[in-house]
Structure formats: structure tokens, C-alpha cells
C-alpha positions as CSV (number, residue, x, y, z in Angstrom):
1,M,-66.1,-156.1,19.2
2,T,-62.7,-157.8,18.9
3,D,-60.8,-157.7,15.5
4,V,-57.5,-159.6,15.4
5,V,-55.1,-157.0,14.0
6,I,-51.7,-158.1,12.8
7,T,-49.2,-155.1,12.3
8,N,-45.8,-155.2,10.7
9,F,-45.5,-158.7,11.7
10,T,-42.3,-160.6,10.5
11,Y,-40.9,-163.9,11.8
12,Q,-38.0,-166.2,10.8
13,Y,-37.0,-169.4,12.3
14,P,-33.7,-169.8,14.4
15,N,-30.6,-170.3,12.2
16,S,-32.5,-169.4,8.9
17,D,-31.9,-166.3,6.8
18,T,-35.5,-166.6,5.3
19,K,-38.5,-164.9,6.7
20,V,-41.3,-167.3,6.9
21,L,-43.7,-164.4,7.4
22,N,-42.7,-161.1,6.0
23,D,-44.1,-157.7,7.3
24,L,-47.7,-158.9,7.5
25,N,-50.4,-156.2,7.9
26,L,-54.0,-157.5,7.9
27,T,-57.1,-157.7,10.0
28,F,-59.3,-160.8,10.8
29,K,-62.6,-159.0,11.4
30,H,-64.8,-159.6,14.4
31,N,-67.7,-162.2,14.0
32,H,-66.4,-162.9,10.4
33,F,-65.4,-166.4,9.1
34,S,-61.9,-166.1,7.4
35,L,-60.1,-168.7,5.4
36,L,-56.4,-168.8,5.1
37,S,-54.9,-171.0,2.3
38,G,-51.3,-171.5,0.9
39,P,-48.7,-174.3,0.3
40,S,-47.5,-176.7,2.9
41,G,-44.9,-175.3,5.1
42,S,-45.5,-171.8,3.9
43,G,-46.1,-170.5,7.5
44,K,-49.9,-170.7,8.1
45,S,-49.6,-172.8,11.1
46,T,-46.7,-170.5,12.5
47,L,-49.2,-167.6,12.3
48,L,-52.0,-169.3,13.9
49,Y,-49.7,-170.4,16.9
50,F,-48.8,-166.8,17.4
51,I,-52.5,-165.8,17.4
52,A,-53.2,-168.5,19.9
53,G,-50.6,-167.2,22.0
54,L,-48.5,-170.4,21.8
55,Y,-45.5,-168.7,20.2
56,P,-43.2,-167.2,21.3
57,R,-44.0,-169.0,24.7
58,F,-43.1,-172.5,23.2
59,I,-40.6,-171.4,20.6
60,G,-36.9,-170.1,21.1
61,N,-37.3,-166.8,19.4
62,D,-40.0,-164.1,18.9
63,A,-41.4,-162.1,16.0
64,T,-41.3,-158.5,15.3
65,G,-44.5,-156.5,15.1
66,T,-47.7,-156.8,16.9
67,I,-50.9,-159.2,17.3
68,S,-53.7,-157.3,18.9
69,F,-57.2,-158.6,20.1
70,G,-58.9,-155.0,19.6
71,P,-56.8,-152.5,21.2
72,T,-54.9,-155.1,23.4
73,N,-51.6,-156.6,22.5
74,I,-51.8,-160.3,23.0
75,K,-48.4,-160.1,25.0
76,D,-50.1,-158.0,27.5
77,V,-52.7,-160.4,28.2
78,P,-51.7,-162.8,31.5
79,R,-51.1,-166.2,30.3
80,N,-53.8,-167.6,32.2
81,Q,-56.3,-165.4,30.6
82,V,-55.3,-166.0,27.0
83,S,-57.7,-168.9,26.6
84,Q,-60.4,-166.4,27.7
85,Q,-59.6,-164.7,24.2
86,V,-58.6,-167.4,21.8
87,A,-58.6,-171.2,21.5
88,M,-56.8,-173.2,19.0
89,M,-57.8,-176.5,17.3
90,F,-54.4,-178.4,16.1
91,Q,-54.0,-180.1,12.7
92,N,-52.8,-183.1,14.8
93,P,-55.3,-183.6,17.8
94,N,-53.1,-185.9,19.4
95,Q,-50.9,-182.6,20.5
96,Q,-54.0,-181.2,22.0
97,F,-55.0,-183.7,24.8
98,A,-53.7,-184.1,28.3
99,M,-56.2,-186.6,29.8
100,D,-57.2,-190.2,29.2
101,T,-61.0,-190.1,28.4
102,V,-63.0,-187.7,26.5
103,I,-65.0,-186.6,29.7
104,H,-61.9,-186.1,31.7
105,E,-60.3,-183.9,29.0
106,M,-63.3,-181.7,28.8
107,T,-63.5,-181.4,32.6
108,F,-59.8,-180.5,32.6
109,V,-60.3,-177.9,30.2
110,L,-63.2,-176.4,32.1
111,E,-61.1,-176.7,35.3
112,N,-58.2,-174.6,33.6
113,I,-60.6,-171.8,32.9
114,K,-62.0,-171.9,36.5
115,T,-65.6,-172.8,35.4
116,E,-67.9,-173.3,38.3
117,P,-68.2,-177.1,38.9
118,A,-72.1,-176.9,39.1
119,K,-72.2,-175.7,35.5
120,M,-69.7,-178.2,34.0
121,D,-72.1,-181.0,33.1
122,A,-74.4,-178.8,31.2
123,I,-71.6,-177.1,29.4
124,I,-70.1,-180.6,28.4
125,D,-73.4,-182.0,27.3
126,H,-74.0,-178.9,25.1
127,A,-70.4,-179.1,23.6
128,L,-70.8,-183.1,22.8
129,S,-74.3,-182.5,21.4
130,F,-73.3,-179.5,19.2
131,C,-70.4,-181.6,17.8
132,G,-72.6,-184.8,17.5
133,I,-70.4,-187.0,19.7
134,E,-72.6,-187.5,22.9
135,K,-71.6,-191.3,22.4
136,L,-68.1,-190.7,22.8
137,R,-68.4,-189.1,26.3
138,D,-66.8,-191.9,28.2
139,R,-64.5,-193.1,25.5
140,V,-60.7,-193.5,25.9
141,I,-59.2,-190.7,23.6
142,N,-56.3,-193.1,22.4
143,T,-59.0,-195.5,20.9
144,L,-60.6,-192.9,18.7
145,S,-60.0,-192.4,15.1
146,G,-58.3,-189.4,13.8
147,G,-61.6,-187.8,12.7
148,E,-63.3,-188.6,16.1
149,K,-60.4,-187.0,17.8
150,Q,-60.8,-183.8,15.9
151,R,-64.5,-183.5,16.8
152,V,-63.5,-184.0,20.4
153,A,-60.9,-181.2,20.0
154,L,-63.7,-178.9,18.6
155,A,-66.0,-180.0,21.4
156,C,-63.4,-178.7,24.0
157,I,-63.2,-175.3,22.2
158,V,-67.0,-175.0,22.2
159,A,-67.1,-175.7,26.0
160,M,-64.3,-172.9,26.4
161,D,-66.5,-170.5,24.5
162,P,-63.8,-167.9,23.6
163,P,-64.5,-165.1,21.3
164,V,-61.9,-166.1,18.8
165,I,-61.3,-169.6,17.5
166,V,-58.3,-170.7,15.1
167,L,-58.1,-173.8,13.3
168,D,-55.2,-175.6,11.5
169,E,-56.2,-177.8,8.9
170,P,-59.1,-179.2,11.2
171,F,-60.7,-181.6,8.7
172,A,-57.5,-183.5,7.5
173,S,-58.9,-186.8,8.6
174,I,-62.6,-186.4,8.5
175,D,-64.8,-188.0,6.2
176,P,-66.5,-185.8,3.4
177,A,-70.1,-185.9,5.1
178,S,-68.5,-185.0,8.5
179,R,-66.5,-182.3,7.0
180,T,-69.5,-180.7,5.4
181,A,-71.4,-180.8,8.9
182,L,-68.6,-179.3,10.8
183,I,-67.8,-176.6,8.6
184,H,-71.5,-175.5,8.9
185,K,-71.2,-175.9,12.4
186,L,-68.3,-173.4,12.5
187,K,-70.7,-171.2,10.5
188,E,-73.2,-171.5,13.2
189,L,-70.7,-170.7,15.8
190,Q,-69.9,-167.3,13.9
191,E,-73.4,-166.2,13.1
192,R,-75.4,-167.3,16.1
193,H,-72.8,-167.0,18.9
194,G,-70.8,-164.2,17.5
195,K,-67.4,-166.1,17.0
196,T,-64.5,-164.9,15.1
197,I,-63.4,-168.0,13.1
198,I,-59.9,-168.1,11.6
199,L,-59.2,-171.2,9.6
200,A,-56.2,-172.6,7.7
201,D,-57.0,-175.3,5.0
202,H,-55.6,-176.8,1.8
203,D,-58.9,-178.3,1.0
204,L,-61.0,-175.5,-0.5
205,G,-64.1,-177.7,-0.9
206,N,-67.3,-176.6,0.9
207,Y,-66.2,-173.0,1.9
208,Q,-67.7,-171.2,-1.0
209,G,-70.5,-169.1,-0.1
210,L,-69.8,-169.7,3.8
211,I,-66.6,-167.7,4.4
212,D,-66.6,-164.0,4.6
213,E,-62.7,-163.4,3.5
214,F,-60.3,-165.6,1.7
215,Y,-56.6,-165.0,2.4
216,Y,-53.8,-166.5,0.7
217,L,-50.1,-166.9,2.0
218,D,-47.7,-166.5,-1.0
219,P,-44.8,-168.9,-0.6
220,Q,-42.5,-166.4,-2.7
221,T,-43.0,-163.1,-0.8
222,H,-44.1,-164.8,2.5
223,R,-46.9,-162.3,2.6
224,I,-50.7,-162.7,3.1
225,N,-53.0,-161.1,0.6
226,L,-56.8,-160.7,1.0
227,L,-58.3,-162.1,-2.3
228,N,-61.0,-160.2,-4.0
229,Q,-64.0,-162.2,-5.5
230,Q,-62.5,-162.8,-8.7
231,E,-59.2,-164.4,-7.4
232,S,-61.0,-166.2,-4.9
233,Q,-63.4,-167.6,-7.5
234,R,-60.4,-168.6,-9.6
235,L,-58.9,-170.8,-6.9
236,F,-62.5,-172.3,-5.9
237,D,-63.0,-173.1,-9.6
238,Q,-59.6,-174.8,-9.9
239,F,-60.2,-176.8,-6.7
240,K,-63.6,-177.8,-7.8
241,S,-62.4,-180.1,-10.6
242,T,-60.3,-182.1,-8.2
243,Q,-62.6,-182.4,-5.2
244,T,-63.7,-185.9,-6.3
245,I,-62.6,-188.8,-8.6
246,N,-64.9,-188.8,-11.5
247,K,-63.4,-192.4,-12.7
248,Q,-65.0,-195.7,-13.4
249,L,-63.1,-198.4,-11.7
250,A,-62.9,-202.2,-12.4
251,V,-64.0,-204.6,-9.8
252,P,-61.2,-206.9,-9.6
253,P,-62.2,-210.7,-10.5
254,V,-62.5,-213.2,-7.8
255,D,-58.8,-214.4,-8.5
256,D,-56.9,-215.9,-5.6
257,K,-53.8,-216.5,-7.9
258,S,-53.3,-212.7,-8.2
259,A,-54.0,-211.9,-4.5
260,I,-51.2,-211.1,-2.2
261,L,-53.2,-210.6,1.1
262,K,-56.1,-212.9,1.6
263,L,-58.5,-212.5,4.5
264,R,-60.6,-215.8,5.3
265,D,-63.5,-216.1,7.9
266,F,-62.0,-213.0,9.2
267,Q,-63.5,-211.0,12.2
268,L,-62.5,-207.8,13.8
269,A,-63.9,-207.2,17.1
270,P,-61.6,-205.1,19.6
271,H,-63.3,-204.7,23.1
272,N,-66.0,-207.2,21.9
273,A,-67.5,-204.7,19.4
274,L,-67.6,-206.4,16.0
275,L,-66.2,-203.9,13.4
276,L,-65.6,-206.1,10.3
277,K,-66.7,-209.6,9.3
278,L,-65.5,-211.1,6.0
279,A,-65.9,-214.6,4.7
280,H,-63.5,-213.9,1.8
281,F,-61.6,-210.8,0.9
282,N,-58.3,-210.3,-1.4
283,F,-56.0,-207.3,-1.7
284,Y,-54.4,-208.0,-5.1
285,R,-50.5,-207.8,-6.0
286,Q,-48.9,-204.5,-7.8
287,R,-52.4,-202.7,-7.4
288,T,-53.4,-199.5,-5.5
289,T,-56.5,-200.2,-3.5
290,L,-58.4,-197.1,-2.1
291,I,-60.4,-197.9,1.3
292,T,-63.1,-195.4,2.0
293,G,-65.5,-195.3,4.8
294,A,-66.9,-193.1,7.7
295,N,-64.8,-191.9,10.7
296,G,-64.6,-194.4,13.5
297,I,-65.9,-197.5,11.4
298,G,-62.7,-199.5,11.8
299,K,-60.5,-198.6,8.9
300,S,-57.2,-198.0,10.8
301,T,-58.2,-200.8,13.0
302,L,-57.9,-203.2,10.0
303,F,-54.5,-201.9,9.1
304,N,-53.3,-202.7,12.7
305,A,-54.8,-206.2,12.1
306,L,-52.9,-206.6,8.9
307,T,-49.5,-205.7,10.3
308,K,-50.1,-207.9,13.4
309,L,-50.6,-205.2,15.8
310,L,-54.0,-206.3,16.8
311,T,-55.6,-209.8,17.4
312,Y,-58.4,-210.9,15.0
313,K,-60.3,-214.1,14.4
314,G,-59.8,-216.2,11.2
315,T,-56.9,-216.2,8.7
316,I,-54.8,-213.5,7.0
317,T,-52.2,-214.9,4.5
318,Y,-49.3,-213.1,2.8
319,N,-48.1,-214.8,-0.4
320,D,-50.3,-217.8,0.8
321,K,-48.6,-218.1,4.0
322,N,-50.3,-217.6,7.4
323,I,-48.9,-214.2,8.7
324,Q,-48.9,-215.6,12.3
325,K,-46.4,-218.1,11.1
326,I,-44.0,-215.5,9.6
327,K,-41.4,-214.0,12.0
328,P,-42.5,-210.4,13.1
329,L,-39.3,-208.6,11.7
330,T,-39.6,-210.5,8.7
331,Y,-43.2,-209.7,8.0
332,A,-42.8,-206.0,9.0
333,K,-40.1,-205.6,6.3
334,N,-42.5,-207.1,3.7
335,V,-45.9,-205.6,4.9
336,T,-45.1,-202.0,6.2
337,L,-47.6,-199.6,7.7
338,L,-47.2,-195.7,7.2
339,F,-48.9,-194.3,10.3
340,Q,-51.6,-191.6,10.1
341,D,-49.6,-189.4,12.7
342,A,-46.3,-189.0,11.0
343,E,-44.4,-188.3,14.5
344,N,-45.4,-192.0,15.3
345,Q,-43.1,-193.2,12.6
346,F,-39.9,-191.1,13.7
347,L,-37.1,-192.6,15.7
348,N,-34.4,-190.0,15.5
349,V,-34.1,-186.1,15.9
350,T,-33.0,-184.7,12.6
351,V,-34.2,-185.1,9.1
352,K,-30.7,-186.7,8.0
353,E,-30.9,-189.1,10.7
354,E,-34.2,-190.2,9.9
355,L,-33.2,-190.6,6.0
356,D,-30.1,-192.6,7.1
357,L,-32.1,-195.0,9.3
358,S,-34.2,-195.8,6.2
359,F,-31.3,-196.3,4.1
360,A,-29.8,-198.7,6.7
361,N,-32.7,-200.8,7.0
362,R,-34.0,-200.9,3.6
363,T,-34.2,-204.6,2.0
364,N,-33.2,-203.4,-1.4
365,Q,-31.4,-200.7,-3.4
366,A,-34.5,-199.3,-5.4
367,Y,-33.6,-195.8,-4.5
368,T,-30.2,-194.0,-4.6
369,H,-29.1,-191.0,-2.5
370,E,-29.2,-189.0,-5.4
371,Q,-32.9,-190.2,-6.4
372,V,-33.9,-189.3,-2.8
373,N,-32.5,-186.0,-3.0
374,Q,-34.2,-185.3,-6.2
375,M,-37.5,-186.3,-4.4
376,L,-37.0,-184.1,-1.6
377,E,-36.2,-181.1,-4.0
378,R,-39.4,-181.9,-5.7
379,L,-41.3,-181.6,-2.4
380,G,-39.4,-178.4,-1.1
381,M,-37.8,-180.4,1.5
382,Q,-34.1,-179.9,0.2
383,G,-31.4,-178.3,2.6
384,R,-33.2,-179.5,5.7
385,D,-30.7,-182.2,7.1
386,D,-29.9,-180.7,10.4
387,Q,-33.5,-179.6,11.0
388,V,-35.3,-181.2,13.9
389,V,-38.1,-183.3,12.6
390,Y,-40.6,-182.2,15.3
391,S,-40.2,-178.6,14.1
392,L,-41.3,-179.3,10.7
393,S,-44.9,-178.3,9.8
394,E,-47.4,-181.3,9.7
395,G,-47.3,-181.3,6.1
396,Q,-43.6,-181.4,5.8
397,K,-43.6,-184.2,8.5
398,K,-45.8,-186.1,6.1
399,K,-43.6,-185.6,3.2
400,L,-40.6,-186.9,5.0
401,Q,-42.5,-189.8,6.4
402,I,-43.5,-191.0,2.8
403,V,-40.1,-190.5,1.5
404,E,-38.9,-192.8,4.2
405,M,-41.3,-195.5,3.5
406,L,-40.5,-195.1,-0.1
407,I,-36.8,-195.7,0.6
408,M,-37.7,-198.9,2.6
409,N,-39.5,-200.1,-0.5
410,P,-41.6,-202.9,1.0
411,P,-43.7,-205.3,-1.3
412,V,-46.9,-204.1,0.4
413,L,-47.3,-200.5,2.0
414,L,-50.2,-199.9,4.0
415,L,-50.8,-196.0,4.0
416,D,-53.2,-194.4,6.6
417,E,-54.2,-191.1,5.5
418,P,-51.0,-190.3,3.5
419,F,-52.1,-187.0,2.0
420,K,-53.1,-185.4,5.2
421,G,-51.6,-181.6,5.6
422,L,-50.4,-181.7,1.9
423,D,-51.4,-179.0,-0.6
424,Y,-52.6,-180.0,-3.9
425,R,-49.2,-179.7,-5.8
426,S,-47.4,-181.9,-2.9
427,L,-50.2,-184.4,-3.2
428,K,-49.8,-184.9,-7.1
429,T,-45.9,-185.0,-6.5
430,V,-46.5,-187.9,-3.8
431,T,-48.9,-189.9,-6.1
432,D,-46.2,-189.7,-8.9
433,F,-43.7,-191.3,-6.5
434,L,-46.2,-194.1,-5.6
435,K,-46.9,-194.7,-9.1
436,Q,-43.4,-195.0,-10.0
437,A,-42.8,-197.5,-7.0
438,K,-45.8,-199.4,-8.1
439,T,-44.6,-199.6,-11.7
440,D,-40.8,-200.0,-11.2
441,S,-40.8,-202.2,-8.0
442,G,-44.3,-203.9,-8.3
443,Q,-45.2,-202.5,-4.9
444,T,-48.7,-203.4,-3.6
445,Q,-50.5,-200.3,-2.2
446,I,-53.4,-200.1,0.2
447,I,-54.4,-196.5,1.0
448,I,-56.9,-195.1,3.5
449,S,-58.0,-191.6,2.6
450,H,-60.9,-189.2,3.0
451,Q,-58.9,-186.8,0.5
452,L,-59.9,-188.0,-2.8
453,S,-58.6,-185.1,-5.0
454,G,-55.7,-185.9,-7.3
455,L,-55.9,-189.8,-7.0
456,E,-57.2,-190.6,-10.4
457,D,-54.2,-192.0,-12.0
458,L,-53.1,-193.8,-8.9
459,I,-55.9,-195.9,-7.8
460,D,-56.6,-199.2,-9.5
461,Y,-59.6,-200.5,-7.2
462,H,-61.9,-198.9,-4.5
463,A,-63.1,-200.8,-1.5
464,H,-65.8,-199.3,0.7
465,F,-66.2,-199.9,4.4
466,Q,-69.7,-200.0,5.6
467,D,-72.0,-202.1,7.8
468,Q,-69.2,-204.2,9.1
469,N,-68.2,-205.2,5.7
470,L,-65.6,-204.4,3.0
471,T,-66.8,-204.5,-0.7
472,Y,-65.2,-203.5,-4.0
473,Q,-66.9,-200.8,-5.9
474,G,-66.9,-200.0,-9.4
475,A,-66.6,-196.1,-8.9
476,I,-65.6,-193.7,-6.5
């Protein structure tokens, strides 16, 4: 029986006067499924890092108070034995992997916990099967989609078989069907295998009726409260109305004149595996198009082709000019990609340096410094000029990344999972910014997102990716 007991726990970042976690006293019960929610950047990830034993080991300062597994303070557990108590699944799975392929990563994980070699194959087979990714066994991790990487990260944890599992926004890049399936897998780990599950998430969909406790981190008091049934129901009800887009959308007319990007006789087949085949497809000027589809189907790969980062067959034209005949820098300033992983977008160290770089390289004066400061304030990102970008929470990194791309203000902005890690209020603020860019600057936006809540007023067209085809749909 291993409760995770947090006592008089307080933490504040170096050079900050604000306590991000303030005198926490709570118990995550053994063999329970606990959900933790709260706004982006409120400290959820920080707490999970401490529970997993990653902090203070990989951070400059310690917290006060204690975290114990049963009677044992986690600080008294030898470092090489912490993984026998707890494993963590990161919000960004790229931070989790050390090896090149899935099988090598899982073998590496088992070697680190000194698993007998003769038992490894059976353990790996079980973990892959449990997570439904047997076909990914020999794949190179860097070729996987974000959702596939998250499934691999979970399979590694299943193979480790710790009593406590903590997960930080684990479904941010996963399609709705996979999300539902994996939440039920976590419930199975709890009920059939006796695991203690502690999970942080902004998206409250699919948890009701499955979790045992619902905790909320208050951004004003920096304390965590256990919600009663009525309080939990209120949050679930608020979120329920925003989980899907109940909107009938027009199917765009086949009008080449209003198209800004045109794909003709297009084939996308990296590694000789056909992902997409289109005789004729248009993306339309000054419109926001949402692309949906299952994980690993090729949506991000399509964006790589549209930005000339990947070879393809056929023709892509931008403003009726073959993109292969446009100089790379010129094209990149006109058709710009917001990466799924915000860290891949950053080139400098501090927030101010990143913003200054965007100002220096923008192609127009659409945004003043004063307007950008107002945008940062609306996103709760003010006063962070000197903060190292890599010390931001995943949600804060995403906010900074989006503001940078808006400063650049390209005619066409491709956004790959732009709402990952954002709480609902921040998401609505970001969609307001995107609507303004479309209205004021005539920006064309193409968005890949599994997150559908709050997008009603932004989306003009919906294209669904399925069966190696991309087709416009009349509804979402």
C-alpha cells in the first residue's frame, strides 16, 4: 500500500518572489486514479517532477516540505531505485527518449532497471500489445507522429511496471479515439494491476466516471484543493459544452482563383510508403482550414512537404507559382510553419531575445511592441523577458511560440497542434489573436489539431485526412 503523501510542500523558482506551489498538504491515494487540473503555467508539471524524483535533481533549488511514498521520504530513496517506485510520462515525449528506435528505447529502459535479459522480450511484447503499437516495434522514433511517440512513452512505463505512474498532459497530440482508448488503459492499469495514477490535464473530456479524485491547482493561492462531487461536476459540465465543434461548415467551391496553395497530381510517399494521393486540392486565401485525422496518418508530413522540408511527387503552387522555383528564404517568409514542438522553433536563450529575433526578421509592421506586450499580458506571459525559454512550462512555450509567429505575420501560417498544453482560457485568447491576424492582415491559416474545443469562431473549412486522401467536410 503506497500513498503519495505531500506535506507542507512549498516551491518557488530562483529569482522569483512568487511561490508557484504554496504549503501543499494532500494525499494521492494508493490504487486510485487522480486527476489534477489548473491553468497553464500554474505549477502542475513542477509538482509532478518533484513526485517523480526529477526535481530537485535537475533544477537549481529545492522545495521545502516532504513528498513520501508511504512512510519513505522520496529523498531517502537511492537515485538508482526511484524508478522502482515511480515513472513519469512527459507532456513532450521528445524529452523522454534516449535511443533511436522503439525496441532499442524499451530495451534501454529495462536495462536501466536491471531486468534479466531472458525476460525482456516477453515484457516488451506485452507493453507494446497493451498500448496497441506492436507495428511500431522497429520504427525510428524521430519518424513517429506526436501521438505515436506518446504511446511509445506509455509502453516504456508499462514495461517498467512501477507502482506509481505520473502523467503530464499525456494526450495532447492524440486523436479523440486514441485518447479515449488510452484513458481506459490507464484505468485498467489502476484496477487490474494496482497502479496509483496521478495525471495532469487541461482537457477534462472522458474522465468523468473513471477518476477517483479530482484536484484543482488554484492559480491565485497556488494551492491544490480536492474538489467535492458538486465542484467536479461543475467543471465537467463547463467543459462538456466545449469538447466538440457543433458547427455546420460550408464546403469550399472548386474555385482556383481564390486558392493560395494548390496541389496537383500530388503524392506523398516518404520511405516508399504512400501517405497521400491527390489529383486536385486547394487551400483557400484568407481562410482558416482545420485538418483532422488519426495519429500517424501523415498530417505533419504534409506540412513538411508544403514548406519544402520533404520531397514529394507532383506540383505545389503558391500564388500560381511552383514553390520549387521560389527561393527558399523568400518562400519561408511567405509560407511559415509553427512546429508541433515549440522548442524546435526557438533559436535564442531568453524570452526577450526570442521576441527581438521575430521583430528583426518580420516582413511587415503589423504588430507594434506595445501590441505584443498587450498580447503577452493577456496570455499571462508579461514580465518574463529574462526567463530562459526552456524553463517555461510547455503551455508557456506554446504561447511564446505563437506570439513569435504572429509577429512574423506571414501570408500563410501552418500551425501543427498549436493548442497543445493550453488551458481553455488561453486557447480562446490565442484563437482571438488568430482571427485578428486573418481579419486585419488577410492571413491564410491551416491548422492541424486534435483539440477541437473553442475553435467554432475561427474555423472556416474542415478537411479530413483518411485513406490516403484529403477531403473537405461539411461539419466537424
